[in-house]
C-alpha positions as CSV (number, residue, x, y, z in Angstrom):
1,M,-3.2,-5.4,-6.2
2,L,0.2,-5.5,-8.2
3,L,3.2,-7.2,-6.8
4,L,6.6,-7.2,-8.7
5,A,9.0,-9.5,-7.4
6,P,12.9,-9.0,-7.5
7,D,13.4,-12.0,-9.5
8,G,11.4,-10.6,-12.4
9,S,8.1,-12.2,-11.6
10,S,4.8,-10.7,-10.8
11,R,1.3,-11.4,-9.7
12,T,-2.0,-9.7,-9.1
13,P,-3.6,-11.2,-6.0
14,V,-7.2,-9.9,-5.0
15,L,-7.9,-8.6,-1.5
16,G,-11.4,-9.4,-0.7
17,A,-14.0,-11.3,1.2
18,D,-14.6,-14.0,-1.3
19,V,-12.1,-16.5,-0.2
20,P,-13.7,-19.6,-1.9
21,G,-13.4,-17.3,-5.2
22,G,-9.7,-16.9,-4.9
23,H,-9.4,-13.7,-2.7
24,H,-7.3,-13.0,0.0
25,V,-8.3,-11.5,3.6
26,Q,-4.8,-10.6,4.2
27,L,-1.5,-10.9,2.4
28,T,2.2,-10.9,3.3
29,V,4.5,-9.0,0.8
30,P,8.0,-10.3,0.7
31,A,10.9,-7.9,1.2
32,G,12.1,-6.1,-1.8
33,T,8.7,-6.4,-3.8
34,W,7.1,-3.5,-5.5
35,M,3.5,-3.2,-4.4
36,G,0.6,-1.2,-5.8
37,A,-3.2,-1.4,-5.1
38,R,-6.3,0.3,-5.9
39,V,-10.0,-0.3,-5.6
40,A,-11.2,-2.9,-7.8
41,A,-13.7,-1.9,-10.6
42,G,-17.1,-1.3,-9.5
43,G,-15.9,-0.9,-5.7
44,A,-17.2,1.9,-3.7
45,W,-14.4,1.9,-1.0
46,T,-11.6,-0.1,0.7
47,L,-10.1,-0.5,4.1
48,F,-6.4,-1.0,3.7
49,G,-3.6,-1.3,6.3
50,C,0.1,-1.8,5.7
51,T,2.4,-3.0,8.6
52,M,6.2,-2.9,8.1
53,A,8.8,-4.8,9.8
54,P,11.5,-3.3,10.4
55,G,9.5,-0.3,10.7
56,F,9.2,2.3,7.8
57,T,11.5,5.3,7.6
58,F,11.9,8.0,5.1
59,E,15.6,7.7,4.8
60,V,15.3,4.1,3.3
61,Y,11.9,4.9,1.1
62,E,12.1,4.4,-2.6
63,H,9.4,5.9,-4.8
64,G,8.8,3.4,-7.9
65,D,9.8,4.8,-11.3
66,A,7.3,4.0,-13.9
67,A,9.8,3.9,-16.8
68,E,12.2,1.7,-14.7
69,L,9.6,-0.7,-13.6
70,T,8.1,-0.9,-17.1
71,A,11.6,-1.8,-18.5
72,R,11.7,-4.6,-16.0
73,Y,8.3,-5.9,-16.0
74,P,7.0,-5.2,-19.5
75,E,4.0,-7.5,-19.4
76,R,2.7,-5.2,-16.6
77,A,3.2,-2.0,-18.5
78,T,-0.5,-1.1,-18.5
79,L,-1.2,-1.7,-14.7
80,I,2.3,0.0,-13.9
81,G,1.4,3.1,-15.7
82,E,-2.3,3.2,-14.0
83,L,-0.6,2.9,-10.4
84,C,2.5,5.1,-10.4
85,R,2.3,8.6,-9.9
86,P,3.8,10.9,-12.7
């Protein structure tokens, strides 16, 4: 998972069952944070749910732009390119 914060910081937490190894079984993504995720290398499947508050509406949905995100978070350029749709 890639989290890109409004303050320009980023992190890559792992959702999984190995809590002693640093995985998270659940995670709260702060407001204004860009989020992207995929199945880890070697993984066969994943079950992922996302609950939003206030509720999601398409009127306020904003699709991430790879070029804009890469300009703001250059250290994550490769991962942004892998997670963003063209």
